[in-house]
PDB file of N, H, CA, C and O in Angstrom:
ATOM      1  N   MET A   1     -42.535-205.272-117.919  1.00  0.00           N
ATOM      2  CA  MET A   1     -43.007-204.317-118.600  1.00  0.00           C
ATOM      3  C   MET A   1     -44.636-204.615-118.424  1.00  0.00           C
ATOM      4  O   MET A   1     -45.536-203.905-117.975  1.00  0.00           O
ATOM      5  N   ALA A   2     -44.636-205.395-118.738  1.00  0.00           N
ATOM      6  H   ALA A   2     -43.905-205.971-119.102  1.00  0.00           H
ATOM      7  CA  ALA A   2     -46.204-205.623-118.966  1.00  0.00           C
ATOM      8  C   ALA A   2     -47.405-205.240-117.886  1.00  0.00           C
ATOM      9  O   ALA A   2     -48.460-204.607-117.854  1.00  0.00           O
ATOM     10  N   GLN A   3     -46.304-206.271-116.767  1.00  0.00           N
ATOM     11  H   GLN A   3     -45.447-206.785-116.793  1.00  0.00           H
ATOM     12  CA  GLN A   3     -47.494-206.270-115.394  1.00  0.00           C
ATOM     13  C   GLN A   3     -47.276-204.777-115.118  1.00  0.00           C
ATOM     14  O   GLN A   3     -48.208-204.346-114.439  1.00  0.00           O
ATOM     15  N   ASN A   4     -46.421-203.903-115.396  1.00  0.00           N
ATOM     16  H   ASN A   4     -45.665-204.254-115.948  1.00  0.00           H
ATOM     17  CA  ASN A   4     -46.367-202.563-114.589  1.00  0.00           C
ATOM     18  C   ASN A   4     -46.985-201.284-115.424  1.00  0.00           C
ATOM     19  O   ASN A   4     -47.204-200.181-114.924  1.00  0.00           O
ATOM     20  N   GLU A   5     -47.215-201.638-116.747  1.00  0.00           N
ATOM     21  H   GLU A   5     -47.037-202.534-117.153  1.00  0.00           H
ATOM     22  CA  GLU A   5     -48.233-200.730-117.553  1.00  0.00           C
ATOM     23  C   GLU A   5     -49.828-201.673-117.096  1.00  0.00           C
ATOM     24  O   GLU A   5     -50.863-201.008-117.113  1.00  0.00           O
ATOM     25  N   THR A   6     -49.892-202.723-116.830  1.00  0.00           N
ATOM     26  H   THR A   6     -49.051-203.264-116.817  1.00  0.00           H
ATOM     27  CA  THR A   6     -51.532-202.860-116.352  1.00  0.00           C
ATOM     28  C   THR A   6     -51.538-202.201-115.177  1.00  0.00           C
ATOM     29  O   THR A   6     -52.689-201.765-115.146  1.00  0.00           O
ATOM     30  N   GLY A   7     -50.991-201.836-114.166  1.00  0.00           N
ATOM     31  H   GLY A   7     -50.056-202.190-114.192  1.00  0.00           H
ATOM     32  CA  GLY A   7     -51.013-201.703-112.951  1.00  0.00           C
ATOM     33  C   GLY A   7     -51.583-199.683-113.045  1.00  0.00           C
ATOM     34  O   GLY A   7     -52.424-198.973-112.496  1.00  0.00           O
ATOM     35  N   ILE A   8     -50.927-199.586-113.671  1.00  0.00           N
ATOM     36  H   ILE A   8     -50.243-200.163-114.118  1.00  0.00           H
ATOM     37  CA  ILE A   8     -50.994-197.907-114.080  1.00  0.00           C
ATOM     38  C   ILE A   8     -52.123-198.239-114.955  1.00  0.00           C
ATOM     39  O   ILE A   8     -53.122-197.937-114.302  1.00  0.00           O
ATOM     40  N   LEU A   9     -52.290-198.455-115.485  1.00  0.00           N
ATOM     41  H   LEU A   9     -51.478-198.700-116.015  1.00  0.00           H
ATOM     42  CA  LEU A   9     -53.758-198.483-116.312  1.00  0.00           C
ATOM     43  C   LEU A   9     -55.206-198.555-115.763  1.00  0.00           C
ATOM     44  O   LEU A   9     -56.270-198.048-116.120  1.00  0.00           O
ATOM     45  N   SER A  10     -54.656-199.780-114.270  1.00  0.00           N
ATOM     46  H   SER A  10     -53.792-200.191-113.979  1.00  0.00           H
ATOM     47  CA  SER A  10     -55.937-200.050-113.417  1.00  0.00           C
ATOM     48  C   SER A  10     -55.882-198.655-112.626  1.00  0.00           C
ATOM     49  O   SER A  10     -56.963-198.075-112.524  1.00  0.00           O
ATOM     50  N   ILE A  11     -54.995-198.173-112.174  1.00  0.00           N
ATOM     51  H   ILE A  11     -54.116-198.644-112.257  1.00  0.00           H
ATOM     52  CA  ILE A  11     -55.019-197.215-111.396  1.00  0.00           C
ATOM     53  C   ILE A  11     -55.456-195.826-111.767  1.00  0.00           C
ATOM     54  O   ILE A  11     -55.518-194.873-110.990  1.00  0.00           O
ATOM     55  N   ILE A  12     -55.760-195.824-113.091  1.00  0.00           N
ATOM     56  H   ILE A  12     -55.709-196.598-113.723  1.00  0.00           H
ATOM     57  CA  ILE A  12     -55.901-194.253-114.081  1.00  0.00           C
ATOM     58  C   ILE A  12     -57.410-194.735-114.165  1.00  0.00           C
ATOM     59  O   ILE A  12     -58.214-193.874-113.807  1.00  0.00           O
ATOM     60  N   THR A  13     -58.062-196.205-114.656  1.00  0.00           N
ATOM     61  H   THR A  13     -57.409-196.905-114.947  1.00  0.00           H
ATOM     62  CA  THR A  13     -58.957-196.625-114.668  1.00  0.00           C
ATOM     63  C   THR A  13     -60.051-196.114-113.179  1.00  0.00           C
ATOM     64  O   THR A  13     -61.001-195.338-113.073  1.00  0.00           O
ATOM     65  N   TRP A  14     -59.296-197.029-112.188  1.00  0.00           N
ATOM     66  H   TRP A  14     -58.524-197.658-112.274  1.00  0.00           H
ATOM     67  CA  TRP A  14     -59.947-196.576-111.137  1.00  0.00           C
ATOM     68  C   TRP A  14     -60.151-195.321-110.659  1.00  0.00           C
ATOM     69  O   TRP A  14     -60.974-195.112-109.768  1.00  0.00           O
ATOM     70  N   ILE A  15     -59.275-194.174-111.313  1.00  0.00           N
ATOM     71  H   ILE A  15     -58.605-194.344-112.037  1.00  0.00           H
ATOM     72  CA  ILE A  15     -59.335-192.931-110.436  1.00  0.00           C
ATOM     73  C   ILE A  15     -60.388-192.154-111.576  1.00  0.00           C
ATOM     74  O   ILE A  15     -61.073-191.231-111.135  1.00  0.00           O
ATOM     75  N   VAL A  16     -60.505-192.488-112.899  1.00  0.00           N
ATOM     76  H   VAL A  16     -59.948-193.238-113.257  1.00  0.00           H
ATOM     77  CA  VAL A  16     -61.279-191.888-113.618  1.00  0.00           C
ATOM     78  C   VAL A  16     -63.256-192.374-113.196  1.00  0.00           C
ATOM     79  O   VAL A  16     -64.285-191.744-113.442  1.00  0.00           O
ATOM     80  N   GLY A  17     -63.070-193.558-112.586  1.00  0.00           N
ATOM     81  H   GLY A  17     -62.234-194.070-112.386  1.00  0.00           H
ATOM     82  CA  GLY A  17     -64.222-194.309-112.164  1.00  0.00           C
ATOM     83  C   GLY A  17     -64.684-193.340-111.080  1.00  0.00           C
ATOM     84  O   GLY A  17     -65.878-193.115-110.884  1.00  0.00           O
ATOM     85  N   ILE A  18     -63.950-192.921-110.561  1.00  0.00           N
ATOM     86  H   ILE A  18     -62.980-193.104-110.721  1.00  0.00           H
ATOM     87  CA  ILE A  18     -64.008-192.193-109.156  1.00  0.00           C
ATOM     88  C   ILE A  18     -64.914-190.519-109.324  1.00  0.00           C
ATOM     89  O   ILE A  18     -65.798-189.944-108.688  1.00  0.00           O
ATOM     90  N   ILE A  19     -64.038-190.205-110.627  1.00  0.00           N
ATOM     91  H   ILE A  19     -63.320-190.672-111.144  1.00  0.00           H
ATOM     92  CA  ILE A  19     -64.117-188.769-110.836  1.00  0.00           C
ATOM     93  C   ILE A  19     -65.714-188.836-111.657  1.00  0.00           C
ATOM     94  O   ILE A  19     -66.444-187.849-111.737  1.00  0.00           O
ATOM     95  N   VAL A  20     -66.027-190.068-112.172  1.00  0.00           N
ATOM     96  H   VAL A  20     -65.434-190.870-112.107  1.00  0.00           H
ATOM     97  CA  VAL A  20     -67.155-189.939-113.306  1.00  0.00           C
ATOM     98  C   VAL A  20     -68.411-190.738-111.753  1.00  0.00           C
ATOM     99  O   VAL A  20     -69.622-190.777-111.970  1.00  0.00           O
ATOM    100  N   SER A  21     -68.100-191.023-111.004  1.00  0.00           N
ATOM    101  H   SER A  21     -67.116-190.991-110.828  1.00  0.00           H
ATOM    102  CA  SER A  21     -68.916-191.130-109.924  1.00  0.00           C
ATOM    103  C   SER A  21     -69.203-190.248-109.068  1.00  0.00           C
ATOM    104  O   SER A  21     -70.376-190.025-108.768  1.00  0.00           O
ATOM    105  N   LEU A  22     -68.374-189.715-108.627  1.00  0.00           N
ATOM    106  H   LEU A  22     -67.421-189.896-108.870  1.00  0.00           H
ATOM    107  CA  LEU A  22     -68.595-187.750-108.052  1.00  0.00           C
ATOM    108  C   LEU A  22     -69.367-187.052-108.997  1.00  0.00           C
ATOM    109  O   LEU A  22     -70.429-186.537-108.650  1.00  0.00           O
ATOM    110  N   ALA A  23     -68.996-186.984-110.036  1.00  0.00           N
ATOM    111  H   ALA A  23     -68.133-187.403-110.319  1.00  0.00           H
ATOM    112  CA  ALA A  23     -69.731-185.886-110.990  1.00  0.00           C
ATOM    113  C   ALA A  23     -71.653-186.548-111.394  1.00  0.00           C
ATOM    114  O   ALA A  23     -72.584-185.865-111.820  1.00  0.00           O
ATOM    115  N   VAL A  24     -71.653-187.847-111.096  1.00  0.00           N
ATOM    116  H   VAL A  24     -70.896-188.401-110.750  1.00  0.00           H
ATOM    117  CA  VAL A  24     -72.988-188.026-111.457  1.00  0.00           C
ATOM    118  C   VAL A  24     -73.569-187.827-110.025  1.00  0.00           C
ATOM    119  O   VAL A  24     -74.614-187.202-109.843  1.00  0.00           O
ATOM    120  N   GLY A  25     -72.844-188.387-109.016  1.00  0.00           N
ATOM    121  H   GLY A  25     -71.995-188.894-109.164  1.00  0.00           H
ATOM    122  CA  GLY A  25     -73.522-188.272-108.233  1.00  0.00           C
ATOM    123  C   GLY A  25     -74.126-186.700-107.057  1.00  0.00           C
ATOM    124  O   GLY A  25     -75.116-186.465-106.364  1.00  0.00           O
ATOM    125  N   PHE A  26     -72.987-186.058-107.372  1.00  0.00           N
ATOM    126  H   PHE A  26     -72.183-186.249-107.935  1.00  0.00           H
ATOM    127  CA  PHE A  26     -73.611-184.682-107.114  1.00  0.00           C
ATOM    128  C   PHE A  26     -74.449-183.841-108.175  1.00  0.00           C
ATOM    129  O   PHE A  26     -75.280-183.050-107.727  1.00  0.00           O
ATOM    130  N   ALA A  27     -74.304-183.946-109.410  1.00  0.00           N
ATOM    131  H   ALA A  27     -73.630-184.588-109.775  1.00  0.00           H
ATOM    132  CA  ALA A  27     -75.792-184.318-110.542  1.00  0.00           C
ATOM    133  C   ALA A  27     -76.717-184.349-110.168  1.00  0.00           C
ATOM    134  O   ALA A  27     -77.569-183.461-110.197  1.00  0.00           O
ATOM    135  N   LEU A  28     -76.794-185.683-109.594  1.00  0.00           N
ATOM    136  H   LEU A  28     -76.102-186.405-109.570  1.00  0.00           H
ATOM    137  CA  LEU A  28     -78.155-186.611-108.760  1.00  0.00           C
ATOM    138  C   LEU A  28     -78.665-185.163-107.806  1.00  0.00           C
ATOM    139  O   LEU A  28     -79.587-184.395-108.082  1.00  0.00           O
ATOM    140  N   ILE A  29     -77.849-185.117-106.781  1.00  0.00           N
ATOM    141  H   ILE A  29     -77.100-185.741-106.557  1.00  0.00           H
ATOM    142  CA  ILE A  29     -78.267-184.273-105.171  1.00  0.00           C
ATOM    143  C   ILE A  29     -78.455-182.661-106.185  1.00  0.00           C
ATOM    144  O   ILE A  29     -79.373-182.037-105.653  1.00  0.00           O
ATOM    145  N   ASP A  30     -78.066-182.108-107.028  1.00  0.00           N
ATOM    146  H   ASP A  30     -77.320-182.614-107.459  1.00  0.00           H
ATOM    147  CA  ASP A  30     -78.538-180.693-107.455  1.00  0.00           C
ATOM    148  C   ASP A  30     -79.532-180.469-108.187  1.00  0.00           C
ATOM    149  O   ASP A  30     -80.041-179.373-108.419  1.00  0.00           O
ATOM    150  N   GLY A  31     -80.087-182.283-108.875  1.00  0.00           N
ATOM    151  H   GLY A  31     -79.674-183.174-108.686  1.00  0.00           H
ATOM    152  CA  GLY A  31     -81.225-181.829-109.515  1.00  0.00           C
ATOM    153  C   GLY A  31     -80.902-181.767-111.079  1.00  0.00           C
ATOM    154  O   GLY A  31     -81.832-181.792-111.885  1.00  0.00           O
ATOM    155  N   VAL A  32     -79.513-181.682-111.513  1.00  0.00           N
ATOM    156  H   VAL A  32     -78.758-181.662-110.858  1.00  0.00           H
ATOM    157  CA  VAL A  32     -79.130-181.441-113.040  1.00  0.00           C
ATOM    158  C   VAL A  32     -79.278-182.736-113.965  1.00  0.00           C
ATOM    159  O   VAL A  32     -79.359-182.623-115.188  1.00  0.00           O
ATOM    160  N   ILE A  33     -79.306-183.915-113.347  1.00  0.00           N
ATOM    161  H   ILE A  33     -79.241-184.007-112.354  1.00  0.00           H
ATOM    162  CA  ILE A  33     -80.134-184.874-114.263  1.00  0.00           C
ATOM    163  C   ILE A  33     -80.553-185.429-113.290  1.00  0.00           C
ATOM    164  O   ILE A  33     -79.912-185.411-112.239  1.00  0.00           O
ATOM    165  N   ALA A  34     -81.985-186.190-113.432  1.00  0.00           N
ATOM    166  H   ALA A  34     -82.506-186.205-114.285  1.00  0.00           H
ATOM    167  CA  ALA A  34     -82.852-186.604-112.998  1.00  0.00           C
ATOM    168  C   ALA A  34     -82.907-188.151-113.952  1.00  0.00           C
ATOM    169  O   ALA A  34     -82.439-188.349-115.073  1.00  0.00           O
ATOM    170  N   VAL A  35     -83.770-189.259-112.908  1.00  0.00           N
ATOM    171  H   VAL A  35     -84.150-189.098-111.997  1.00  0.00           H
ATOM    172  CA  VAL A  35     -84.708-190.305-113.575  1.00  0.00           C
ATOM    173  C   VAL A  35     -86.191-189.483-113.684  1.00  0.00           C
ATOM    174  O   VAL A  35     -86.459-188.635-112.834  1.00  0.00           O
ATOM    175  N   PRO A  36     -86.778-189.674-114.370  1.00  0.00           N
ATOM    176  CA  PRO A  36     -88.116-189.337-114.888  1.00  0.00           C
ATOM    177  C   PRO A  36     -89.057-189.986-113.989  1.00  0.00           C
ATOM    178  O   PRO A  36     -89.130-191.207-114.127  1.00  0.00           O
ATOM    179  N   MET A  37     -90.064-189.262-112.775  1.00  0.00           N
ATOM    180  H   MET A  37     -90.005-188.270-112.663  1.00  0.00           H
ATOM    181  CA  MET A  37     -90.956-189.696-111.700  1.00  0.00           C
ATOM    182  C   MET A  37     -90.607-190.456-111.036  1.00  0.00           C
ATOM    183  O   MET A  37     -91.278-191.474-110.870  1.00  0.00           O
ATOM    184  N   LEU A  38     -89.096-190.207-110.221  1.00  0.00           N
ATOM    185  H   LEU A  38     -88.551-189.380-110.356  1.00  0.00           H
ATOM    186  CA  LEU A  38     -88.418-190.874-108.940  1.00  0.00           C
ATOM    187  C   LEU A  38     -88.713-189.693-107.973  1.00  0.00           C
ATOM    188  O   LEU A  38     -88.868-190.135-106.835  1.00  0.00           O
ATOM    189  N   GLY A  39     -88.855-188.229-108.041  1.00  0.00           N
ATOM    190  H   GLY A  39     -88.729-187.870-108.966  1.00  0.00           H
ATOM    191  CA  GLY A  39     -88.529-187.398-106.937  1.00  0.00           C
ATOM    192  C   GLY A  39     -87.390-187.876-106.598  1.00  0.00           C
ATOM    193  O   GLY A  39     -86.414-188.271-107.236  1.00  0.00           O
ATOM    194  N   ILE A  40     -87.751-187.750-105.034  1.00  0.00           N
ATOM    195  H   ILE A  40     -88.544-187.429-104.516  1.00  0.00           H
ATOM    196  CA  ILE A  40     -86.781-187.750-104.250  1.00  0.00           C
ATOM    197  C   ILE A  40     -85.697-188.265-103.853  1.00  0.00           C
ATOM    198  O   ILE A  40     -84.749-187.824-103.203  1.00  0.00           O
ATOM    199  N   VAL A  41     -86.090-189.889-104.614  1.00  0.00           N
ATOM    200  H   VAL A  41     -86.860-190.247-105.143  1.00  0.00           H
ATOM    201  CA  VAL A  41     -85.141-191.313-104.952  1.00  0.00           C
ATOM    202  C   VAL A  41     -83.686-190.513-105.581  1.00  0.00           C
ATOM    203  O   VAL A  41     -82.496-190.597-105.279  1.00  0.00           O
ATOM    204  N   ASN A  42     -84.422-189.743-106.561  1.00  0.00           N
ATOM    205  H   ASN A  42     -85.389-189.675-106.806  1.00  0.00           H
ATOM    206  CA  ASN A  42     -82.802-189.324-107.445  1.00  0.00           C
ATOM    207  C   ASN A  42     -81.884-188.561-106.221  1.00  0.00           C
ATOM    208  O   ASN A  42     -80.694-188.593-106.533  1.00  0.00           O
ATOM    209  N   VAL A  43     -82.091-187.969-105.075  1.00  0.00           N
ATOM    210  H   VAL A  43     -83.058-187.942-104.822  1.00  0.00           H
ATOM    211  CA  VAL A  43     -81.392-187.644-103.864  1.00  0.00           C
ATOM    212  C   VAL A  43     -80.716-188.124-103.224  1.00  0.00           C
ATOM    213  O   VAL A  43     -79.646-187.856-102.676  1.00  0.00           O
ATOM    214  N   ILE A  44     -81.401-188.942-103.283  1.00  0.00           N
ATOM    215  H   ILE A  44     -82.270-189.160-103.728  1.00  0.00           H
ATOM    216  CA  ILE A  44     -81.003-190.281-102.391  1.00  0.00           C
ATOM    217  C   ILE A  44     -79.911-191.217-103.278  1.00  0.00           C
ATOM    218  O   ILE A  44     -78.803-191.538-102.846  1.00  0.00           O
ATOM    219  N   ALA A  45     -80.426-191.579-104.559  1.00  0.00           N
ATOM    220  H   ALA A  45     -81.326-191.318-104.910  1.00  0.00           H
ATOM    221  CA  ALA A  45     -79.375-191.943-105.112  1.00  0.00           C
ATOM    222  C   ALA A  45     -78.054-191.658-105.510  1.00  0.00           C
ATOM    223  O   ALA A  45     -77.163-192.399-105.925  1.00  0.00           O
ATOM    224  N   GLY A  46     -78.104-190.128-105.250  1.00  0.00           N
ATOM    225  H   GLY A  46     -78.828-189.526-104.912  1.00  0.00           H
ATOM    226  CA  GLY A  46     -76.857-189.183-105.519  1.00  0.00           C
ATOM    227  C   GLY A  46     -76.110-189.320-104.391  1.00  0.00           C
ATOM    228  O   GLY A  46     -74.949-189.728-104.438  1.00  0.00           O
ATOM    229  N   TRP A  47     -76.787-188.950-103.149  1.00  0.00           N
ATOM    230  H   TRP A  47     -77.730-188.619-103.111  1.00  0.00           H
ATOM    231  CA  TRP A  47     -76.044-189.538-101.644  1.00  0.00           C
ATOM    232  C   TRP A  47     -75.326-190.684-101.854  1.00  0.00           C
ATOM    233  O   TRP A  47     -74.126-190.606-101.592  1.00  0.00           O
ATOM    234  N   VAL A  48     -75.957-192.250-102.459  1.00  0.00           N
ATOM    235  H   VAL A  48     -76.932-192.314-102.672  1.00  0.00           H
ATOM    236  CA  VAL A  48     -75.529-193.305-102.260  1.00  0.00           C
ATOM    237  C   VAL A  48     -74.224-193.289-102.817  1.00  0.00           C
ATOM    238  O   VAL A  48     -73.230-193.697-102.215  1.00  0.00           O
ATOM    239  N   VAL A  49     -74.222-192.721-104.200  1.00  0.00           N
ATOM    240  H   VAL A  49     -75.029-192.390-104.689  1.00  0.00           H
ATOM    241  CA  VAL A  49     -73.331-193.029-104.934  1.00  0.00           C
ATOM    242  C   VAL A  49     -72.195-192.187-104.709  1.00  0.00           C
ATOM    243  O   VAL A  49     -71.120-192.582-105.162  1.00  0.00           O
ATOM    244  N   VAL A  50     -72.250-190.716-103.874  1.00  0.00           N
ATOM    245  H   VAL A  50     -73.123-190.396-103.506  1.00  0.00           H
ATOM    246  CA  VAL A  50     -71.221-189.768-103.479  1.00  0.00           C
ATOM    247  C   VAL A  50     -70.622-190.453-102.174  1.00  0.00           C
ATOM    248  O   VAL A  50     -69.516-190.062-101.802  1.00  0.00           O
ATOM    249  N   VAL A  51     -71.381-191.610-101.333  1.00  0.00           N
ATOM    250  H   VAL A  51     -72.280-191.928-101.635  1.00  0.00           H
ATOM    251  CA  VAL A  51     -70.639-191.802-100.641  1.00  0.00           C
ATOM    252  C   VAL A  51     -69.996-192.926-100.397  1.00  0.00           C
ATOM    253  O   VAL A  51     -69.057-193.170 -99.640  1.00  0.00           O
ATOM    254  N   GLY A  52     -70.804-193.800-101.362  1.00  0.00           N
ATOM    255  H   GLY A  52     -71.567-193.602-101.978  1.00  0.00           H
ATOM    256  CA  GLY A  52     -70.030-194.682-101.817  1.00  0.00           C
ATOM    257  C   GLY A  52     -68.512-194.982-102.710  1.00  0.00           C
ATOM    258  O   GLY A  52     -67.889-196.041-102.788  1.00  0.00           O
ATOM    259  N   ALA A  53     -68.174-193.548-103.371  1.00  0.00           N
ATOM    260  H   ALA A  53     -68.680-192.688-103.307  1.00  0.00           H
ATOM    261  CA  ALA A  53     -67.237-193.362-103.916  1.00  0.00           C
ATOM    262  C   ALA A  53     -65.826-192.889-102.582  1.00  0.00           C
ATOM    263  O   ALA A  53     -64.641-193.121-102.342  1.00  0.00           O
ATOM    264  N   ILE A  54     -67.027-192.091-102.037  1.00  0.00           N
ATOM    265  H   ILE A  54     -67.990-191.903-102.232  1.00  0.00           H
ATOM    266  CA  ILE A  54     -65.795-191.821-100.801  1.00  0.00           C
ATOM    267  C   ILE A  54     -65.214-192.954-100.159  1.00  0.00           C
ATOM    268  O   ILE A  54     -64.023-193.072 -99.872  1.00  0.00           O
ATOM    269  N   ILE A  55     -66.241-193.889 -99.922  1.00  0.00           N
ATOM    270  H   ILE A  55     -67.209-193.793-100.155  1.00  0.00           H
ATOM    271  CA  ILE A  55     -65.834-194.743 -99.050  1.00  0.00           C
ATOM    272  C   ILE A  55     -64.716-195.842 -99.986  1.00  0.00           C
ATOM    273  O   ILE A  55     -63.805-196.459 -99.434  1.00  0.00           O
ATOM    274  N   SER A  56     -64.938-195.899-101.092  1.00  0.00           N
ATOM    275  H   SER A  56     -65.678-195.398-101.540  1.00  0.00           H
ATOM    276  CA  SER A  56     -63.938-196.648-102.067  1.00  0.00           C
ATOM    277  C   SER A  56     -62.320-196.209-102.158  1.00  0.00           C
ATOM    278  O   SER A  56     -61.293-196.870-102.311  1.00  0.00           O
ATOM    279  N   VAL A  57     -62.619-194.607-101.971  1.00  0.00           N
ATOM    280  H   VAL A  57     -63.453-194.070-101.847  1.00  0.00           H
ATOM    281  CA  VAL A  57     -61.180-193.801-102.082  1.00  0.00           C
ATOM    282  C   VAL A  57     -60.541-194.302-100.522  1.00  0.00           C
ATOM    283  O   VAL A  57     -59.393-194.742-100.467  1.00  0.00           O
ATOM    284  N   ILE A  58     -61.246-194.209 -99.496  1.00  0.00           N
ATOM    285  H   ILE A  58     -62.179-193.851 -99.540  1.00  0.00           H
ATOM    286  CA  ILE A  58     -60.748-194.855 -98.029  1.00  0.00           C
ATOM    287  C   ILE A  58     -60.289-195.822 -98.024  1.00  0.00           C
ATOM    288  O   ILE A  58     -59.272-196.099 -97.389  1.00  0.00           O
ATOM    289  N   MET A  59     -61.070-196.761 -98.897  1.00  0.00           N
ATOM    290  H   MET A  59     -61.897-196.536 -99.413  1.00  0.00           H
ATOM    291  CA  MET A  59     -60.727-198.425 -98.614  1.00  0.00           C
ATOM    292  C   MET A  59     -59.332-198.561 -99.134  1.00  0.00           C
ATOM    293  O   MET A  59     -58.464-199.212 -98.553  1.00  0.00           O
ATOM    294  N   ALA A  60     -59.082-197.625-100.759  1.00  0.00           N
ATOM    295  H   ALA A  60     -59.787-197.096-101.230  1.00  0.00           H
ATOM    296  CA  ALA A  60     -58.194-198.039-101.423  1.00  0.00           C
ATOM    297  C   ALA A  60     -56.631-197.535-100.583  1.00  0.00           C
ATOM    298  O   ALA A  60     -55.541-198.106-100.551  1.00  0.00           O
ATOM    299  N   ILE A  61     -57.016-196.458-100.070  1.00  0.00           N
ATOM    300  H   ILE A  61     -57.901-195.994-100.096  1.00  0.00           H
ATOM    301  CA  ILE A  61     -55.928-195.972 -99.299  1.00  0.00           C
ATOM    302  C   ILE A  61     -55.136-196.753 -97.860  1.00  0.00           C
ATOM    303  O   ILE A  61     -53.949-196.766 -97.537  1.00  0.00           O
ATOM    304  N   PHE A  62     -56.174-197.277 -97.296  1.00  0.00           N
ATOM    305  H   PHE A  62     -57.139-197.267 -97.559  1.00  0.00           H
ATOM    306  CA  PHE A  62     -56.056-198.111 -96.187  1.00  0.00           C
ATOM    307  C   PHE A  62     -55.734-199.435 -96.770  1.00  0.00           C
ATOM    308  O   PHE A  62     -55.168-200.168 -95.959  1.00  0.00           O
ATOM    309  N   SER A  63     -55.886-199.844 -97.691  1.00  0.00           N
ATOM    310  H   SER A  63     -56.346-199.248 -98.350  1.00  0.00           H
ATOM    311  CA  SER A  63     -55.628-201.390 -98.150  1.00  0.00           C
ATOM    312  C   SER A  63     -53.950-201.661 -98.514  1.00  0.00           C
ATOM    313  O   SER A  63     -53.371-202.744 -98.598  1.00  0.00           O
ATOM    314  N   LYS A  64     -53.462-200.439 -98.675  1.00  0.00           N
ATOM    315  H   LYS A  64     -53.932-199.559 -98.607  1.00  0.00           H
ATOM    316  CA  LYS A  64     -52.261-200.499 -98.965  1.00  0.00           C
ATOM    317  C   LYS A  64     -50.630-200.207 -98.108  1.00  0.00           C
ATOM    318  O   LYS A  64     -49.573-200.366 -98.719  1.00  0.00           O
TER     319      LYS A  64
END
């Protein structure tokens, strides 16, 4: 029983991480949040986060 609960908790934690990553990534891209004095690096960092999250989802789907 404990092993099953740990698996469910891991999945929920992973899903929340993906949602937060996408939210932060798109906020960086749109300029809603920014690191001061970095300019265009904020947009690049946003795209890196979004692409990384999408790759993570694809890898998780194909690993099962």
